[in-house]
C-alpha positions as CSV (number, residue, x, y, z in Angstrom):
1,M,-5.6,7.6,-11.8
2,L,-8.5,5.9,-13.6
3,G,-10.7,6.1,-10.6
4,L,-9.9,9.8,-10.1
5,L,-10.8,10.4,-13.8
6,G,-14.0,8.5,-13.3
7,R,-15.4,11.5,-11.4
8,S,-14.7,14.1,-14.1
9,P,-12.3,15.0,-16.9
10,S,-9.1,16.4,-15.5
11,H,-5.6,17.7,-16.1
12,G,-2.5,15.8,-14.9
13,Y,-1.7,18.6,-12.4
14,D,-5.2,18.4,-10.9
15,L,-5.1,14.6,-10.8
16,K,-1.8,14.8,-8.8
17,S,-3.3,17.3,-6.4
18,T,-6.4,15.1,-5.8
19,Y,-4.2,12.0,-5.4
20,D,-1.9,13.8,-2.9
21,R,-4.9,14.9,-0.9
22,L,-6.4,11.4,-0.8
23,F,-3.5,9.0,-0.9
24,A,-0.1,10.7,-0.5
25,A,0.2,9.9,3.2
26,A,0.5,6.2,2.4
27,R,1.8,6.2,-1.1
28,P,3.4,9.4,-2.5
29,I,3.5,9.9,-6.2
30,A,5.6,12.1,-8.5
31,Y,4.4,14.1,-11.4
32,G,6.3,11.8,-13.7
33,Q,4.4,8.9,-12.4
34,V,1.1,10.6,-13.1
35,Y,1.9,11.4,-16.7
36,S,3.4,8.0,-17.2
37,A,0.1,6.4,-15.9
38,L,-1.9,8.7,-18.2
39,S,0.2,7.7,-21.2
40,R,-0.4,4.0,-20.5
41,L,-4.1,4.6,-19.9
42,T,-4.4,6.5,-23.2
43,R,-2.4,3.8,-25.0
44,D,-4.8,1.1,-23.6
45,D,-7.9,3.2,-24.5
46,F,-9.0,3.6,-20.9
47,V,-8.7,7.4,-21.2
48,V,-8.7,9.9,-24.1
49,L,-7.1,13.3,-24.5
50,T,-10.0,15.7,-24.9
51,A,-8.3,19.1,-24.9
52,E,-5.0,20.9,-24.8
53,E,-5.1,24.4,-23.2
54,A,-2.3,26.9,-23.1
55,G,-1.0,27.7,-19.7
56,Q,1.9,29.5,-18.2
57,G,4.1,26.6,-18.8
58,P,3.6,23.6,-21.1
59,D,0.1,23.1,-22.6
60,R,-2.3,21.5,-20.2
61,K,-3.9,18.3,-21.4
62,R,-7.3,17.3,-20.3
63,Y,-8.0,13.6,-20.0
64,E,-11.4,11.8,-19.8
65,I,-12.3,8.2,-19.0
66,T,-13.7,6.1,-21.9
67,D,-16.4,3.5,-21.7
68,K,-13.7,0.8,-21.8
69,G,-12.0,2.6,-18.9
70,R,-15.2,2.7,-16.9
71,D,-15.6,-1.0,-17.4
72,R,-12.1,-1.6,-16.3
73,L,-12.6,0.7,-13.3
74,H,-15.8,-1.1,-12.3
75,S,-14.1,-4.5,-12.7
76,W,-11.2,-3.4,-10.5
77,L,-13.5,-1.9,-7.8
78,F,-15.6,-5.0,-7.4
79,T,-13.0,-7.7,-7.7
80,P,-12.0,-8.6,-4.2
81,D,-8.3,-8.4,-3.2
82,A,-6.7,-11.5,-1.8
83,P,-6.0,-11.1,1.9
84,V,-2.4,-10.1,2.7
85,P,0.0,-11.5,3.8
86,G,0.1,-15.0,2.4
87,L,0.7,-18.1,4.4
88,Q,4.4,-17.4,4.9
89,S,5.8,-14.2,6.2
90,N,9.4,-13.0,6.1
91,V,9.4,-13.2,10.0
92,Y,8.4,-16.8,9.8
93,A,11.1,-17.6,7.2
94,K,13.8,-15.8,9.3
95,T,12.7,-17.7,12.4
96,I,12.9,-21.1,10.7
97,I,16.3,-20.3,9.2
98,S,17.6,-19.0,12.5
99,L,16.6,-22.3,14.1
100,V,18.1,-24.4,11.3
101,L,21.4,-22.4,11.7
102,G,21.3,-22.6,15.5
103,D,21.1,-18.8,15.8
104,D,19.2,-17.0,18.5
105,A,15.5,-17.1,17.3
106,V,14.3,-15.4,20.5
107,H,16.6,-12.4,19.9
108,L,15.4,-12.3,16.3
109,L,11.8,-12.2,17.4
110,E,12.5,-9.6,20.1
111,I,14.1,-7.2,17.7
112,Q,11.3,-7.8,15.2
113,K,8.8,-7.1,18.0
114,S,10.6,-3.9,18.9
115,E,10.5,-2.7,15.3
116,H,6.8,-3.4,15.2
117,L,6.2,-1.4,18.4
118,D,8.3,1.5,17.1
119,K,6.2,1.5,13.9
120,M,3.0,1.4,16.0
121,R,4.1,4.5,18.0
122,D,4.9,6.4,14.8
123,I,1.5,5.6,13.2
124,T,-0.3,6.4,16.5
125,R,1.4,9.9,16.4
126,R,0.2,10.4,12.9
127,K,-3.3,9.9,14.0
128,R,-3.2,13.1,16.2
129,D,-5.3,15.8,14.5
130,A,-5.6,13.7,11.3
131,D,-8.6,13.7,9.0
132,V,-10.9,10.7,8.8
133,A,-9.2,9.2,5.7
134,T,-5.8,9.3,7.4
135,L,-7.3,7.8,10.6
136,L,-8.7,4.9,8.6
137,L,-5.3,4.3,6.9
138,C,-3.5,4.4,10.2
139,D,-6.0,2.1,11.9
140,H,-5.7,-0.4,9.0
141,A,-1.9,-0.4,9.4
142,L,-2.2,-0.7,13.2
143,F,-4.5,-3.7,13.0
144,H,-2.0,-5.4,10.7
145,I,0.9,-4.7,13.1
146,E,-1.2,-6.0,16.0
147,A,-1.8,-9.2,14.1
148,D,2.0,-9.5,13.5
149,L,2.7,-8.9,17.1
150,R,0.3,-11.7,18.1
151,F,2.0,-13.9,15.6
152,I,5.4,-13.1,17.1
153,E,4.2,-13.8,20.6
154,L,2.6,-17.1,19.5
155,T,5.8,-18.1,17.7
156,M,7.9,-17.3,20.8
157,S,5.6,-19.6,22.8
158,R,6.1,-22.4,20.3
159,L,9.8,-22.1,19.6
160,A,10.9,-25.3,21.3
161,E,8.3,-27.3,19.3
162,L,9.1,-25.5,16.1
163,K,12.9,-26.1,16.6
164,Q,12.3,-29.8,16.9
165,E,10.3,-29.9,13.7
166,A,12.7,-27.7,11.8
167,L,15.7,-29.8,12.8
168,A,14.0,-33.2,12.2
């Protein structure tokens, strides 16, 4: 929300519309979340309420980013995010536990691979006739899934070795 307000003052309704256009495909947001975020941003002095205008329903409140908000936005924009995932994925943990329990780790990895392939097909379908922003989001997700699939294949090729270490 802070980034969207960085462009120009806006009403909550307009912020939601802009958010939906730019991000809703990956992360939908409800009106209540918008107004909750605006309330927190106001409380923390990152935005100020600049006007209240009568509308057909409740009064429309116009919010504007403050200097403190611009500083926070700039800090957020230019602080690098840690690469995700970390050194241990859930698939890895499940594989180790299945080996420790004597369960079928190959079956576990095969159903995980199938789930990943299904997700890839879904995301690939979303790319048809999509705008550039959606294409980028889909490609980002596909690259992560491809990396997971490579990890699954590598894990399958090393299962015997991994089992020896897990049971040692």
